[in-house]
N, C-alpha and C positions, 0 to 999 in steps of 0.2 A: 535239738539240732545236732547233726554229726560234727565231730571235732574238726574235720577238714573244712567244712563250711564256715565254722567260727573263725578259723585261721584266715580264710580268704577275706573275711570282713574286717580284719584288723588293718589299720593304716600302715603304710610302708614308709620307712625312712631309708633313703639310699645314702650310703657312705662312699664317697669318691676319694681315692688316695692319690696324692701327688708326691709323697716322699717326706723329706724334712727330718728334723731331730726326733720327732715323735716316733719315727720308724727307724731310728739309728741304732747302731751297735758299736760297742767298743770291746777291746780285748779283755779289759778288766772292769768289774762292776764299780770300782771307785774312780774310773776315768770319765770325767764329764766334759772333756775337751777334745781329746784325740780319737773321736769316733767317726764312723762313716755314716752319713745320712742316707736314708732311703734303702735300708737293708731288710726291714720287716714288711711283709705284705699287708695291705689294708685288711684283707680277709683274716689274717692272724690277729691284727689289732682288735678287730671286732669280736672274734671268737674268744679272746682272752677275757672280755667283759662278761661273758656268759649270756644267758637268755635275758631279754628285756621284756618285762611284762606289758601286755597290751599293745605291742607293736611288732611288726615284722621288719627285720633288717636285711638289706641287700648291700653288697659291697662290689666295687668295681675299681680296678687299678687304672687310673688315667695316665699317671707318670710315676717315676721313682727318681726324683732329683733333689739335690740340695737346693733350697729355695734361693740361695744367692745366685744360682745359675738359671733362674726362671727366665723363660723366653717366650716369644710370640707363639711358637708352635704349641707349647703346653697350654697357654692361655686360650688359643683357638679351640683346641681339643676339649678343654674344660668347659668353655661356653657351649659347645655343641652337646656335650653330655648332660650338662645342667638343663639346657633347653629341652632336651628329649625327656628327661625324667620329670621336669615340672609340668609337662603336658599330660602326664599320666594321672588319671583321676584317683587312682589308689594311693598315690604318693602324697604324704602330708608335709614333707620337708626333706631337705638334704643336709648332709654334713660333709665337709671337705677337710681332710687332714693335710696340713701344709707346714712348711718350715716357717720359723718366726721372722727370718731376715727380710722377706718381701711380702709377708702376709697382708700388710697394710695396703700395698700397691694392688695386689690381686683383689682384695675386698673392694677397693675403690672402682677398679675396672669392671668387676662383675655387677656392682650396683648401677653403674652408669649404663652398661650395655644391656642388662637384663631387667633391672628394676622389678624383681620378683614380688608377687603378692603372697607367696609361700615363703617360709623361712629357709634361707640358704646360710648355713652356719659354718664358718671356718674355725678350726681349732688346731692346736699345735702343742709343742712341749719345749721346755728349756733344758731338759735332761733326756738322754737317749733311753730307749726301751730297755737297755741292758743295765741301767743304773741301779744302785741299791734301793733307791726310793724314787722311781720315775714319776713325773707329774703328768705324763701323757694319758694314762688310763682315766684319771679323774677328769681331766679336761675333755676327753672324748665322751665320758659318761654325761657330763654337764651339757655338752653340745647336743647329745641325743635327746636330753630332756627338753631343750629349747626348740629343737627341730620338730617336735611333736606338740609343742604348745599351741593351743587352739587360736590364740590371738596374734602370735608372732608373725612377722613378715619382713621381707627385705634381707639384704646381705648383712650378716652380723659376725663378729669375732668374739669367741669365748676363750678366756684364759684365766686361770687362778680364780675362778668363780665369778668373774666380772664379764658383763656383756657390753661390748664396744660397738659403736656405729662406724660405717665405712668412711665417713667424711673426716672423723676426728682421730681414729685409732692410730697410735704411733708407738713403735718400740723405743723404750727409753732406758733400758738397762741391758748390760751385756750378758749377765748370767743369772740374775734372780728369777725365781719361778713366776713372780708377779712382774713381768717385764714390760707391760703395756699401760698406756695412759691415754686419756681422751681429752686432755687440755681443759679449757675453761668449762666446756659443756659437761664434763664428767661422763662416767659410764651410763649406758641406757638403763642398766639394772644389774642385778646379781642373781646367782643361782645358789640357794641355801637349802641344804638337805633335800635336794631333788625338787625344789620348788622355785619358780620364777618370781622375782619381785622386781617390778619395773618402776623407774623413776621418771622417764621421759618418753616421748613417742617413738614408735618403731620407724625405721627409715622408709620413706615413700619415694617413688620416682620423682626426681626434680625438686624435692622439698627439704632436703637435709644437707645442703651444701654440695651435693653431687649432681651435676647437670645431667638431665635425662637424655641419653644418647641411644635409646633403643632403636631409633630409626636408622642407626648406623651399624647395627649388628651384622647384617648380611655383608656389607662392605668390609667390615673388620675381619670376618671369617674368610674373605677372599684375598686378604692382603698377603703379599710376600715379605713385606717389611713395613713397620710403622714409619710414618714421617719422622725424619731425623730431628730430634730435639735434644740439645745438650744442656747440662746443668752446671752452673758456675756459682762461686761464692764471692761476695765482697768481703774484704778484710783490710786491716791496716797495710799500707804500702801496695795496695792492689793497683794493677795497671791494665791496659787493654791488650796486652800481648796475645793472650789466648784467644780473645775475640777476633783479633785481626788474623790470627793463624787459621781459625775456623772459617772466616770469610775467604781466605785464600784457597781453602779446599773447594769452595764453590766456583773457583776460576778454572776448573777443568783438571784438577790434580788427582782425580780418580776416586776420591771418597764419595759416599752417597751425599746428595745435595743437602746442605743444612737448611732446614725449614724453620726452626724455632730455637730460642734460647730462653731458659729460665734462670734467673739470677736470684740467689738467696741473699738478700741484703741484710745489713745490720739493723737492729731496732725495727723501726716502722718501714722496713724495706729500703732504707737509705743506702746510697752507693758512693763509693770513692769516686771523686770527680773524674779521674783518669779512666776508670772502668766505665762510668756512665757515658763519657764522650764516645768510647768505642762501641758501646751498645747502641747508642743513638745512630752511629754510623751504620751499624748492622741493620737496624730498623729501616733506614733510608735505602739500604741495598735490597730490601724485600724480605728480610728475616723477621719473623714475628718475635718480639721480645716482651717478656712479662716478668714481674717482680713478685717474689715471696719473701719470707723472713727466716733468718737463722734462729730466731727465738722459738722456744718450745711452747710458749703461751701467747695469747693475743692474736690479732689479725692486722694485716696491713691496711691502714686507713688512708684512702686517697686524699690528696691535697690539690688545691688549685695550682695549675701550672705544671703538674707532673708530666715529665717527658715520656714515661713508660707506664703502661697499664699495670695494675696489681691483680693478684689472684685472691684477694680478700683473705679468707682464713685457711686456705689450703696449704699444706706443707710443701716444701720444694719438690719432693718426689711425686706427690700427687698432682702438683701443678704441671710437672712434666707430662704425666699421662693425660691430664685434661687438655693440655695444649696439643698433644699429638692426636688425640681423638678429634679435636676441633679442626685440625689441619687436614684431616682425611678428606674433607670436601674440596680442598684446594688442589 
């Protein structure tokens, strides 16, 4: 068989770049803090890995942003391009290079809206590409292994050799290369010497703590803005001042209408009584209010007589996204 025909039969992995530390540069190789994210193209990141046996790689630059600045427009573009490439019969999986700061939010959103049966693997770095020992190349290589794994499916996050699911993954450290955790569930698996070792099921639509929102994808892509959902924390000496201020915005002060509030409570989603009184007032005024927890582990267990609904095991930031998607129908 001619070489060109063999190449055509190889599966394709598409690498979509969005920026982040993995594509960052600093003026000095020993500077791991004062770098600019999104400086190196995804094509260069892929080319630096060299040829990957048994697979064809394609790359596409979707965005070049520091992920702390992730916004609706980038999410919409990313959904469009993922949907396009997933529909290709020659594509076995996708890899997305992303910043660490909001990768857990993007992973949750993509799983909810796309629920892919092929692997869509987000990866990242805690050190810029210009570092003496960057962690991005190994993370990207591991992500490519997972993207072409014959059983993998769903949206996954790969960092420091661990495979995390979209419902549980959370950034828990500010600078260590192994910066992510999956709470009580633990990682889905690991990648060891180019081999995938799985410990629990791959994420399926609607079965892994992420509500299946695929029916809302078209509406999401048409949005000019997500429904406004704000995030608050309960703490010692908390009061309802911020809640009442946000409600005042809904009285014609010019801000986008407040549709929802997520409150990260203490412990089992408990709230300071002054804050809870204000939140109940907001709920009566037509604002949807839900509770999460400040705790890194565990989930909010509902109790009889709860005045406000809970988001079970979702983190505060994922609860905000889940509520915003739910409010799209309103």
